[in-house]
Phi, psi and omega in degrees: 000138183285146176229160176271187184296336181270005180083007180268154179295144176278145173262139176280185186295337182269358182089004181282154182236141178070232186277355177135177182288139177290129185264156176293147180278006177132173180092153179253009176055031174078013185294336182284342191287135174277169173304325178298315178301313184298317181294319180294322178298318180298322181286321183296324185301333183271001184257145178224160175293150179222150174299135182098352180296147167239162180153217177203147176278147179233128170251154185208179177293148178298137179065015177240024186301318184285328174292320176296322178299317179297319180296313185289328175296317179296318179297317180297320179298318180294310183285333175298320178287318184290320186266325189237005177069027180275125178283128180283138176257018183261011180301135178081013181296147186292141175258172186292341181263020181296146180296141181303324185292344181263355188298311183300316179296318181297319179298315181299318181294317181297313182295319179298321182292336184261359177291146182309325183290336184255339182254127182303142180295336181261032177306133185292337181227123175226121180275132180244121178267126180254161185275052176223132179301142171072012184229136175226164173231129176258110178280134178238156177225164179306142009271010182291134174247110186306318181298316180293314182301307183297319181297318180292321176300316182289324177299316179292323177296321180293338181261000185275075182287334177267130183297339178293344180268353180292132183262353182207157175243334190247345179280138177248264189265141175245127180237107182292145179233117180283325181204144178244139177220191179281143181277066176227170178300318179293319179297319178298316180296316181296314180294316182299318180301317183287319184281314185291329184297340178278351186231337184226158167279127182278157185296334182265015181228043181280084185236346186280167180290158180299324181297339183272349187295306185297323184292337182251000182282140174214152180273164183204163170225155180243126183234095178269149172230133184237128178231132174052044182211138182232354186285303180275131180264149184303313182296323179293320179298312181299314181298315183295315181292317179299322180290342178276345182264138180305145182293345177295333177273115186269146175288129178224109188275336183273307183226069182287151174288327181225151175236123177272113180263128178234121179244122178244127178225117181052246183259012183244147179228129178236153183215150172205166176235122182248166185278176187296338183273011179302316178293315180298331178267033173056034181055036179062037174266104188290330178294317178295326177294319176299313181298317179297317179295321179295317179296321181294338178265011179060041175290132183284342181275140180270173180289153173290156177279118183283141178242008182278154180233008183275004188241026183295143182284148178292166179283083193282338177297317178293321180299314184298321178297318182294319182290322179296328181276343184289000000 
């Protein structure tokens, strides 16, 4: 290494010393974020999951959580108005090409609009950021119905053969949740009774005539996903839920009429029941639906390489064995 006459290291023209300037280990330090993104992030940080919540889980690409959050909020506002007549309050929201001189004002307006004093407590959509990579939760309130909302979003994604119709780049799977409870045996039982009773005859309510049995029987499968939780085991969850459903409803692992979705995250448990086309609709993975629609239209461009890890499939071989035995 070169030194000057005093024995000190020489600096190059850029001011670097030795082998060069120390580089950042990665990240764009938030430079891509619009004022809208920043304000939404500030609001999301103060929200947590609660017992009784309804809504849907969102998985996305790794390190793209806030971009995915912006996309899903926009999608919810659009479908909220179209399906449930909810007027969007996002008119005039800042875009990424907004002038620099307007940024400070835009941030103040966004944050002010999201403060509890200014935002109704019964807001139909509240995004909750959880401490797991690639995962978000969208809390919904009446008149929004999570099952209807997610299904319609996915139906449109499945029909979006032209890429100009794609509504997102970073959102992957949407999992509707009809009800949330505590991730305990008692919590599982309480949630299951309320959710399953709308779709199945329960084992403790065998009162109808035999002639009525076949007309109301439907097959089912149970699909649990567990994140950041170790108390309840997958096999135990499947067995308990299956035992709560009347035996007239048969387990069908290949082509069930209904799929019982169970999502467990930390101390929370959510459940919903979806229809038979859940598998055909890529388990409500809108990115896969976009890719499938694009391929069917002979689009020459291939899918992007996904880097998210929040969408791993459950250990279904073990589940299937447990359900068959239930």
